[in-house]
N, C-alpha and C positions, 0 to 999 in steps of 0.2 A: 515456652519461656518459664523459668522457675520463679517461685514466689519471691526470691531474694532480689529480683529486679523488676517486680511489678510495682508501679506507681499509679496513682490516680491522675487523670488529665486535669490540669489546673490552668490558671492564667499565666503560668511560668513562661517567660520569654526565652525560648531556646535559640541557640545558634543552629546552623544547618550542618547536617552530616552528609558527606559525599562518599559513596562507595565507589572507589576508583580502581579500575583495572590497570595494573602496571605493565601488562603484557608479559611475555615469556622470559625476558631477560635483556635482550638487545635494547638499549635505551632509545634507539631510533624507532622502535615500534610502539612506544607509549603515545597516546593521542595528544594533540595540542591542548585540548581542554584539560586532560589529566595533568599535563605538565604545568599548565597555568595555575591550577588549583594547588599543586605542591608548592609553587613559588609564592603563594599568598596565604597559605594555611597558617592557622594559629596552633593547631595540634595535628600530628600525623600518627596514626596507630597502624603499624605495618606488620606484614607477615614475614615468615622466615625465607620464603623463596623470592622475595623482591631483591633484584640484583643491586650491588653497591653503586653502579653508575646512576641508577634511578634514585637511590637514596640521596645522592649528592645534589639532586635537583631541588631538594626540600629547602624551603625558607630557613636560613641559618638561625633565625630567631624563634622558630617554631619548636614547640615541645615535641619530642619524638619518643614514642612508646613502642617497644618491641612486643608483639603479641603472637609471635610465630608458633605454629603447631606442626611439629614433625613427628613421624612415627615413633612412639615410645618416649618422646621428649616434649610433651606439651608444656610450654611455659605458662600459659594461661588457659583456663577452661572457657568454653564458649560463653557461658553466663557472665563470667568475669569481664570478658571483652565487651559485651553489651553494656554492662554496668559502667565501664570506663567511658564508653561513648556517651552514655546518658549524663554522667557527671561532668564531662568536658563540655557538653553542649549547654550546660547551665551557665557557664562563665566565659565561653569563647564563641566567636562568630562563625569561623570556618573550621570544621573538623573533617579531616580526610581519613577515611578507613581504606588503607592502601593494600590491595590484594594482588598476588601474582596472577597473571593470565586475565581472565574475565570474572567479575564477581558472581555472575549468574551461571557459570559453567563449573560445577563441582567446587564452588568457592564459598558455599554457605551464605552468599550475599542475600539470597531471598529470605533466609531465616533472620538475618540481622535487620534487614529492612522491615520485615513484619513486626519484630519486637519494638523497633523505634517508632513505627507508625502507631502502634498500640499506646505508646506513652504520649504521643502527640508531638514528637520531634520531627521537624522538617527533614526530609531525606531525599537524596537524588542519586541515581546510579549513573556512572560514567563507564561505558563498556570498554573492555580492553581486548587485545588480540590474544586468543587462547592458545596455549601451547600445542593443543591437538591439531591445530591448523598450521601454526608457524614452524614448529619443529620439523615435521616432514617436508615442508616447503624448503627450508634451509638445507635439508638433506637430499634434495632433488627428487622427492616423492610426491607427486600430485595425488590428492585423495580421490579425485575423479578423473576419468579419461575415457573418451568414447570407445576405445578399443579394449578397455580393461574393467571399468567400474562406472556404474551410473547411480550408485547409492552408497551412503556412508552412515555408520552408526557410531555414536560416541557413548561410551559406557565407563563406569568406574570399576576398577578391579580391586578396590580396597578390601582387604581381607575381613574387615569389621563392618562391611556394608550392611549386613543383616541386623546389626545392633541399632541402627538409626534410620534405616530405609528398607524397603522391600528387597528381598534377595534378587540378585540378577538372574534373569531367565536365560542362561547360556544356550539352552537348546533352541530357543526361538531366535536368539541373536546370531547363532552360528551360521544359519542359512538365510538370514533376513536381509543381509547387505553384502555386496561384493567387498567393501572395505570396512574394516573395524578399527576404531581408534580407542585404545584402552588407557585410561588415566590411572596412575597409582597401582599398577598391576605387577610390578617386579617381585614383590614379596609373596605374591599369591600365584605366580606364574605356572607352577606345576599344576595346580588345580584348574586354572583357566585353560591351559592348552589341552589337558586331558578331557575337560568338559566339551570343548569345541570339537575335538576329534570324535568323541563319543556321539556327538550330535550330528555328525555327518560331514564336518569340514575335513578336507583332505589333509593327511599328515604332512604332505609335501607343500602345503600352502606357505608362501614366503612370509616372513615376519621380520620387522625391523624394530629394534629397541633404540631409542634416542635419549641420551642423558644430557641434561643441561642444554636443551635445545635453544638455538640462536645465540648462545654465549660463545666466547672464544674457546672455552674448554669443552665444547660439544663433542660427544662421543657417540658412535653408532656400532651396534652389533647386529649382524644380519644372519638369519638362519631360516629354518623351517619349523613348523609347529612341533614336529617330533624330535627336533635336535636342539632347540633354543635353550631349554632348561640346562642341558649338559654344558652348553657353551657359556651360559651365565656362571655356572659353578666353576668351570675351568678358568675363565678370564677374571673372575671376581667382579663382574659388572654389577653396579649397585644403583639403587634409586637415588634421586628422583629421575624417572624416565617415563616416556610415552611409548606405547607399543602400537605399531601399525601392522595390520594383518590383511593380506590380499595380494593379488597379482600386480597391483600398482607398485609394490616394493621393487619389482624388477627394473623399473625405470630409473632407479638411482644410478645404475651403471651407464645410463645414456645421458641424462640431464645434468647440467652443471649445478654445483652446490652454491649456496649463497653465503657470503661472508658477513659476519656481524658488523655493525656500524663502527667506524673508526674510533669513536669516543669510548667504545666498550672494550677496546684491546689494551 
């Protein structure tokens, strides 16, 4: 946490900050607890990937603050977001920090909670359904299956990962699980696929890219490790998307797809 947001713990009576997972986009997938907090919140600080139908659940009298971070277009820096939460907690009872997916799965929720706890602000996490589980499920891809996969690894594919966390050990990951789920990997897909193949993963391993998972506009691109980059270039497939790598991808041709909730169409 930077010096700009460091404060001494005092007798200040703070409101409570809730780190709420909005889920992957389908409004039917937000938890009842999360929805209830949105309906009674005084302030909601929300990210870019929170879907419009979920934003419509917010108390109409609540102050809404967009704090979304998208690749190359950060509206607010992390320290600025934490400072907003601190300031709003001084004068409001219920502050919701609304994050796409789950706050603790590549959502920096742990960092924000740590900063708030240091200040002495009450904070609680409300888990959400992460896109790494929901998007493949809606596409008819089970992450585990007794005939195909008994292990799953979730990993970030963000090209700037080394700037704020240890570099991903692709060599270990390549052969460590039957199924790999990669978040934020489209922009770094060339590097990821080449690293996995070099580490021993078969070039013919099936891969699915799922964009806007669980939403009405969900798109899927299916290929192999050695062909998917060319397919992305040919089709113009773009982020945000989840990548699922492994033999379970083959099951999408057999299993039915799930449609988003009626209210999200």
